[in-house]
C-alpha positions in Angstrom: -17.8 12.7 5.9 -14.6 10.6 6.7 -15.2 7.1 8.2 -13.6 6.8 11.6 -10.8 4.2 11.6 -11.4 1.1 13.6 -9.4 0.6 16.8 -6.8 -2.2 16.5 -5.0 -4.6 18.7 -1.7 -6.2 17.7 -0.6 -9.3 19.6 2.9 -10.6 18.9 5.2 -7.6 18.3 8.3 -9.4 17.2 10.5 -9.6 14.1 7.5 -9.2 11.7 4.9 -7.8 14.1 6.9 -4.7 15.1 7.3 -3.2 11.6 3.7 -4.0 10.9 2.6 -2.3 14.1 4.7 0.8 13.3 3.1 1.1 9.9 -0.3 0.9 11.4 0.6 3.7 13.8 2.1 5.8 10.9 -1.2 5.3 9.1 -3.1 6.9 11.9 -4.6 3.9 13.6 -5.0 3.6 17.4 -3.2 0.3 18.3 -3.3 -1.6 21.6 -0.3 -4.0 21.8 0.6 -7.1 23.8 3.7 -9.2 23.7 4.9 -12.1 25.9 8.3 -10.3 26.2 7.4 -6.8 27.2 10.8 -5.4 26.3 10.0 -5.8 22.6 7.1 -3.4 22.9 9.3 -0.3 23.6 9.7 0.9 20.0 5.9 0.7 19.4 5.1 2.4 22.7 7.5 5.2 21.9 5.5 5.8 18.7 2.1 5.9 20.4 0.9 2.3 20.8 -1.0 1.5 24.0 0.1 -1.4 26.1 -2.4 -4.0 27.2 -1.9 -6.3 30.2 -3.4 -9.4 28.6 -4.7 -10.5 25.2 -8.2 -10.3 26.6 -7.7 -6.7 27.6 -6.4 -5.9 24.1 -9.3 -7.6 22.4 -11.8 -5.7 24.7 -10.4 -2.4 23.5 -10.3 -3.2 19.8 -12.5 -3.6 16.8 -9.9 -5.7 14.9 -7.5 -8.0 16.7 -4.3 -8.9 14.8 -1.9 -11.8 15.7 1.6 -12.5 14.5 2.8 -15.4 16.6 5.3 -18.3 16.3 3.2 -21.3 15.7 -0.1 -23.1 16.1 0.4 -23.7 19.9 1.2 -20.1 20.5 -2.0 -19.0 18.6 -4.2 -21.4 20.6 -2.7 -20.2 23.9 -3.1 -16.5 23.1 -6.7 -16.9 21.8 -8.1 -19.6 24.0 -5.9 -19.7 27.1 -6.4 -17.9 30.4 -7.0 -14.2 29.7 -7.1 -15.0 26.0 -8.8 -13.2 23.2 -11.8 -15.5 23.3 -12.7 -14.3 26.8 -13.6 -10.8 25.4 -17.0 -10.1 23.9 -16.4 -10.4 20.1 -19.7 -9.6 18.5 -19.0 -7.4 15.5 -15.2 -7.9 15.8 -12.7 -9.7 13.5 -9.5 -11.5 14.4 -6.8 -11.5 11.8 -4.1 -14.2 12.2 -0.9 -13.3 10.4 0.9 -16.4 11.9 1.8 -19.3 9.7 -0.1 -22.2 11.3 -1.9 -25.4 10.2 -4.9 -25.0 7.9 -6.9 -27.7 9.8 -6.2 -25.9 13.1 -7.3 -22.6 11.6 -10.6 -24.1 10.7 -11.1 -25.5 14.2 -10.0 -22.2 15.8 -12.4 -20.2 13.7 -15.3 -22.3 14.8 -14.3 -22.3 18.4 -13.9 -18.5 18.5 -17.2 -17.9 16.8 -19.0 -20.2 19.3 -17.1 -18.7 22.3 -17.3 -15.0 21.5 -19.0 -14.5 18.1 -15.8 -13.0 16.8 -15.0 -13.8 13.1 -11.6 -15.3 12.1 -9.6 -14.3 9.0 -6.4 -16.3 8.4 -3.9 -13.9 6.8 -0.4 -15.3 6.6 2.1 -13.0 4.9 5.1 -13.2 2.5 7.8 -10.7 1.9 9.8 -10.8 5.1 10.8 -8.0 7.4 11.8 -5.7 4.5 8.4 -6.1 3.0 6.7 -5.3 6.3 8.9 -2.2 6.7 8.2 -0.9 3.2 4.5 -1.9 3.1 4.9 -4.3 0.2 3.9 -7.6 1.8 1.7 -10.1 0.1 -1.2 -11.4 2.2 -3.3 -14.4 1.4 -6.6 -14.5 3.2 -9.1 -17.1 4.3 -12.5 -16.4 5.9 -15.8 -14.8 5.2 -15.7 -12.3 2.3 -17.3 -9.5 4.4 -14.8 -10.0 7.2 -11.9 -9.9 4.8 -13.3 -6.7 3.2 -13.6 -5.1 6.7 -9.9 -5.6 7.5 -8.5 -4.7 4.0 -7.9 -1.0 4.8 -5.9 -1.8 7.9 -3.9 -4.6 6.1 -3.1 -2.1 3.3 -0.9 -0.2 5.8 1.8 -2.9 5.3 0.6 -4.9 2.3 0.7 -4.2 -1.4 -1.2 -7.4 -2.4 -4.2 -8.7 -0.5 -5.9 -11.8 -2.0 -9.0 -13.5 -0.6 -8.4 -17.2 -1.4 -11.5 -18.8 0.1 -13.0 -19.9 3.4 -11.1 -20.3 6.7 -7.9 -22.2 6.2 -7.5 -21.2 2.6 -5.0 -18.5 3.4 -2.9 -20.9 5.4 -3.0 -23.5 2.6 -1.9 -20.8 0.1 1.0 -19.8 2.4 2.2 -23.4 2.4 2.2 -23.4 -1.4 4.3 -20.2 -1.1 6.8 -21.9 1.3 7.0 -25.0 -1.0 8.2 -22.7 -3.7 10.5 -20.6 -1.5 12.1 -23.5 0.2 12.8 -25.4 -3.0 14.1 -22.2 -4.6 16.5 -21.5 -1.8 18.0 -25.1 -2.1 18.5 -24.6 -5.8 20.0 -21.1 -5.4 22.5 -22.5 -2.9 23.5 -25.1 -5.5 23.9 -22.5 -8.2 26.0 -20.2 -5.9 28.3 -23.1 -5.0 28.7 -24.2 -8.6 29.6 -20.7 -9.7 32.2 -20.3 -6.9 33.7 -23.8 -7.5 34.1 -22.9 -11.1 35.8 -19.6 -10.6 32.8 -17.4 -11.5 31.8 -14.4 -9.3 28.6 -15.6 -7.8 27.6 -12.1 -6.7 26.9 -11.3 -10.3 24.4 -14.1 -10.9 21.4 -11.8 -10.2 22.8 -9.3 -12.6 23.4 -11.9 -15.3 19.9 -13.5 -14.8 18.0 -10.2 -14.7 15.0 -10.4 -17.0 15.6 -14.0 -17.8 13.7 -17.1 -16.8 16.0 -17.7 -13.7 15.4 -14.2 -12.4 13.4 -14.0 -9.1 13.1 -12.1 -5.9 14.6 -15.0 -3.8 17.6 -14.9 -6.2 18.1 -11.2 -5.8 17.7 -11.3 -2.0 19.6 -14.5 -1.1 22.5 -14.7 -3.5 24.3 -11.7 -1.9 23.5 -13.1 1.6 24.9 -16.5 0.7 28.1 -15.1 -0.8 28.9 -12.1 1.4 27.0 -12.9 4.6 24.6 -10.6 6.4 24.4 -8.3 9.4 20.9 -9.3 10.4 18.7 -12.4 9.7 15.5 -11.8 7.7 14.0 -15.1 8.9 15.2 -18.4 10.3 15.8 -21.8 8.8 13.7 -23.3 11.6 10.7 -21.3 10.7 10.9 -22.3 7.1 11.4 -25.9 8.2 8.3 -25.7 10.3 6.3 -24.6 7.3 7.8 -27.3 5.1 6.9 -29.9 7.7 3.3 -28.6 7.8 3.2 -28.7 4.0 4.4 -32.4 4.1 1.6 -33.2 6.5 -1.0 -31.6 4.2 0.5 -33.4 1.2 0.1 -36.7 3.0 -3.5 -36.0 3.9 -4.3 -35.1 0.3 -2.2 -37.7 -1.5 -0.1 -35.0 -3.1 3.6 -35.7 -4.0 6.1 -33.1 -3.0 9.5 -34.5 -4.1 11.3 -31.2 -4.5 10.0 -29.6 -1.3 10.7 -32.9 0.5 14.3 -32.7 -0.5 14.5 -29.0 0.6 12.9 -29.9 3.8 15.5 -32.5 4.6 18.3 -30.1 3.7 16.9 -27.5 6.2 16.6 -30.3 8.8 20.3 -31.1 8.2 21.1 -27.5 8.7 19.2 -27.4 12.0 21.0 -30.6 13.1 24.2 -28.6 12.7 23.0 -26.1 15.2 22.1 -23.5 12.6 18.4 -23.6 12.8 18.1 -20.0 14.1 20.4 -18.7 11.3 19.1 -16.9 8.2 17.9 -19.4 5.5 21.0 -18.2 3.5 23.0 -20.5 5.8 21.8 -23.4 3.7 24.7 -22.7 1.3 27.1 -23.9 4.0 25.9 -27.5 3.5 27.3 -27.4 0.0 30.8 -26.0 0.8 33.8 -28.4 0.8 35.5 -28.8 4.1 38.8 -27.0 4.4 42.0 -29.0 4.8 
């Protein structure tokens, strides 16, 4: 006998949340959706999602509540604010937070939610960008109780290829910060390599081809070199969001006495980019910091 799929709620149907929601709908899940900007819900509603008036209403209707929000403040407001998730009875339910927020806040939120509504918390930040969400190939790093993680795995598999339980609440967010330390540092180095190639008369667009299979080969190289050289029609992220995560990683590094010299330099480069008014641009815009001014 087939097991009935749990009912889902997805709160935060934005750049990442929309393709994740669409894949859940394609996989046969019933999905209640809420977003602060209602206009962004239209594509999901057209494909069968059910609109909820408030986060509380969405949580009342669902077995699993998923969040994909901008930052720690947004998560706290949606979960614990007026008409928030915590106002719904949560016994037997699981909240899955795909947002990238502070690990210490995650641990606090998990305790608050459990005491308020008995709902379990799984922090589950993602890596792979919009393309990964669209193609169902995201990597998800989870923190929380093992049984809660196992309960949500089938739903997460609608948009993720790799789901790893890293430990208790907050462990997923800490792992995501490690991911961002690597990504941010790699982007800074890739921008240097692209600029060096171009300044030396080498076709930088062929760097991924030349490095394929070698030690310098990587997914960031293959994705961002073409965007740094030829531009892009749509952003697949923003410099500000990466800077937010690098700032959070720096805070964690200070509290644990961990040196982050490479990530620290990348962080300041992204801050310089934001100071030029390019914080909402794709991270590929970092390469513009290296270009010589035209006469």
